[in-house]
C-alpha positions as CSV (number, residue, x, y, z in Angstrom):
1,M,7.5,3.7,9.1
2,I,5.2,2.1,11.5
3,S,3.8,-1.4,11.5
4,L,0.1,-2.4,11.3
5,P,0.1,-3.4,15.0
6,R,1.5,0.0,16.0
7,A,-1.0,1.7,13.8
8,I,-3.8,-0.2,15.6
9,E,-2.4,0.9,18.9
10,I,-2.3,4.5,17.7
11,L,-5.9,4.4,16.6
12,Q,-6.9,2.9,20.0
13,A,-5.2,5.8,21.8
14,R,-6.9,8.2,19.4
15,E,-10.2,6.7,20.2
16,V,-9.8,7.6,23.8
17,L,-8.3,11.1,23.2
18,E,-10.7,12.1,20.4
19,G,-13.6,10.8,22.5
20,L,-12.5,13.2,25.2
21,T,-12.2,16.1,22.8
22,A,-15.7,15.4,21.4
23,S,-17.1,15.4,24.9
24,R,-15.4,18.6,25.8
25,A,-16.3,20.2,22.5
26,A,-20.0,19.5,23.3
27,G,-19.6,21.3,26.6
28,H,-17.9,24.3,25.0
29,I,-19.4,24.8,21.5
30,T,-20.7,28.2,20.4
31,A,-23.2,28.8,17.6
32,K,-20.3,30.1,15.4
33,E,-18.3,26.9,16.1
34,A,-21.3,24.7,15.3
35,A,-21.7,26.5,12.0
36,A,-18.0,26.0,11.2
37,L,-18.3,22.3,12.1
38,R,-21.3,22.0,9.7
39,S,-19.3,23.9,7.0
40,D,-16.5,21.3,7.4
41,L,-19.1,18.5,6.8
42,A,-20.5,20.3,3.8
43,A,-17.0,20.5,2.3
44,Q,-16.6,16.8,2.9
45,R,-20.0,16.0,1.3
46,K,-19.0,18.1,-1.7
47,Q,-15.8,16.2,-2.2
48,L,-17.6,12.8,-1.8
49,D,-20.2,13.8,-4.3
50,R,-17.4,14.7,-6.8
51,G,-15.9,11.3,-6.1
52,D,-12.7,12.9,-4.9
53,L,-11.9,10.6,-2.0
54,L,-8.5,12.1,-1.3
55,A,-9.9,15.6,-1.0
56,A,-12.7,14.1,1.2
57,S,-10.0,12.6,3.4
58,D,-8.5,16.0,3.8
59,A,-11.9,17.5,4.7
60,N,-12.3,14.6,7.2
61,A,-9.0,15.7,8.8
62,A,-10.2,19.3,9.0
63,F,-13.4,18.1,10.7
64,H,-11.4,16.3,13.4
65,R,-9.0,19.2,13.9
66,R,-12.0,21.5,14.3
67,I,-13.4,19.3,17.1
68,V,-10.1,19.3,18.9
69,A,-9.9,23.1,18.6
70,I,-13.4,23.5,20.0
71,A,-12.5,21.3,22.9
72,R,-9.9,23.7,24.1
73,H,-7.7,20.9,25.6
74,E,-4.1,21.7,24.8
75,T,-2.7,18.4,26.1
76,A,-5.1,16.3,24.0
77,E,-4.5,18.5,21.0
78,R,-0.7,18.0,21.3
79,L,-1.0,14.2,21.8
80,I,-3.5,13.8,18.9
81,S,-1.3,15.8,16.6
82,S,1.7,13.6,17.5
83,L,-0.3,10.4,16.8
84,H,-1.6,11.7,13.5
85,A,2.0,12.5,12.4
86,Q,2.9,8.8,12.9
87,M,-0.1,7.6,10.8
88,V,0.9,9.3,7.5
89,R,1.5,6.0,5.9
90,F,-2.0,4.8,6.6
91,Q,-3.8,8.2,6.1
92,Y,-5.7,7.3,2.9
93,R,-5.9,3.5,3.4
94,T,-9.4,3.4,5.0
95,I,-11.2,6.1,2.9
96,L,-10.3,4.1,-0.2
97,S,-12.0,1.0,1.1
98,P,-15.3,0.4,-0.7
99,G,-18.2,2.0,1.1
100,R,-16.1,3.4,3.9
101,S,-16.3,7.0,2.9
102,E,-20.1,7.1,3.1
103,K,-20.1,5.3,6.5
104,S,-17.5,7.7,7.8
105,F,-19.6,10.7,6.7
106,A,-22.6,9.3,8.5
107,E,-20.5,8.8,11.6
108,H,-19.3,12.4,11.3
109,L,-22.9,13.6,11.1
110,A,-23.7,11.8,14.3
111,I,-20.7,13.3,16.0
112,A,-21.5,16.8,14.8
113,E,-25.1,16.5,15.9
114,A,-24.2,15.4,19.4
115,I,-21.6,18.2,19.8
116,A,-23.9,20.9,18.4
117,A,-26.7,19.6,20.8
118,G,-24.3,20.1,23.7
119,D,-24.5,16.4,24.7
120,P,-21.0,15.3,25.9
121,R,-21.9,11.7,26.5
122,A,-23.4,11.2,23.0
123,A,-20.5,13.1,21.4
124,E,-17.9,10.9,23.1
125,R,-19.8,7.7,22.2
126,A,-20.2,8.8,18.6
127,M,-16.5,9.7,18.3
128,R,-15.3,6.5,19.9
129,R,-17.6,4.4,17.7
130,H,-16.2,6.3,14.6
131,I,-12.6,5.7,15.5
132,A,-13.3,2.0,16.3
133,N,-14.8,1.7,12.9
134,V,-11.7,3.3,11.3
135,T,-9.6,0.7,13.1
136,A,-11.8,-2.1,11.8
137,A,-11.7,-0.7,8.3
138,L,-7.9,-0.5,8.4
139,R,-7.7,-4.1,9.6
140,S,-10.0,-5.1,6.8
141,A,-8.2,-3.2,4.1
142,I,-4.9,-4.8,5.1
143,A,-6.5,-8.3,5.3
144,D,-7.9,-7.7,1.8
145,G,-4.4,-7.0,0.5
146,A,-5.0,-3.2,0.0
147,G,-1.3,-2.4,0.3
148,D,2.0,-3.7,1.5
149,V,2.3,-3.4,5.2
150,R,5.0,-4.8,7.4
């Protein structure tokens, strides 16, 4: 089990690493990969519309994994995977925060659009903004008493 301060550190590291992968994905994306990224978003939208936030969270994770795969950066992929494994305890905490699921989806749309457009700078900015917002949402959820965290 990790503490909240450690979770925040992990998210800060993810912000940098996933920003890198979004940037690289924008430089490598194919039409087939762009379609797959949009398909991941459609799956997430479907789960949100059903009100199934846990399934939407799983679709969220698939979206992030797809970006890492498109980036073709093995070291970043390994590091991100290791960081995710440490965050299991906090996995669903932010998506269950009121309004966060829709904000996250809008952020994902911006990331996907920048990657599909082949704009590395915009993709990195959008991803870093997204992970920073996840960090803020986690802090807020904990401050609001949404769970016992040491």
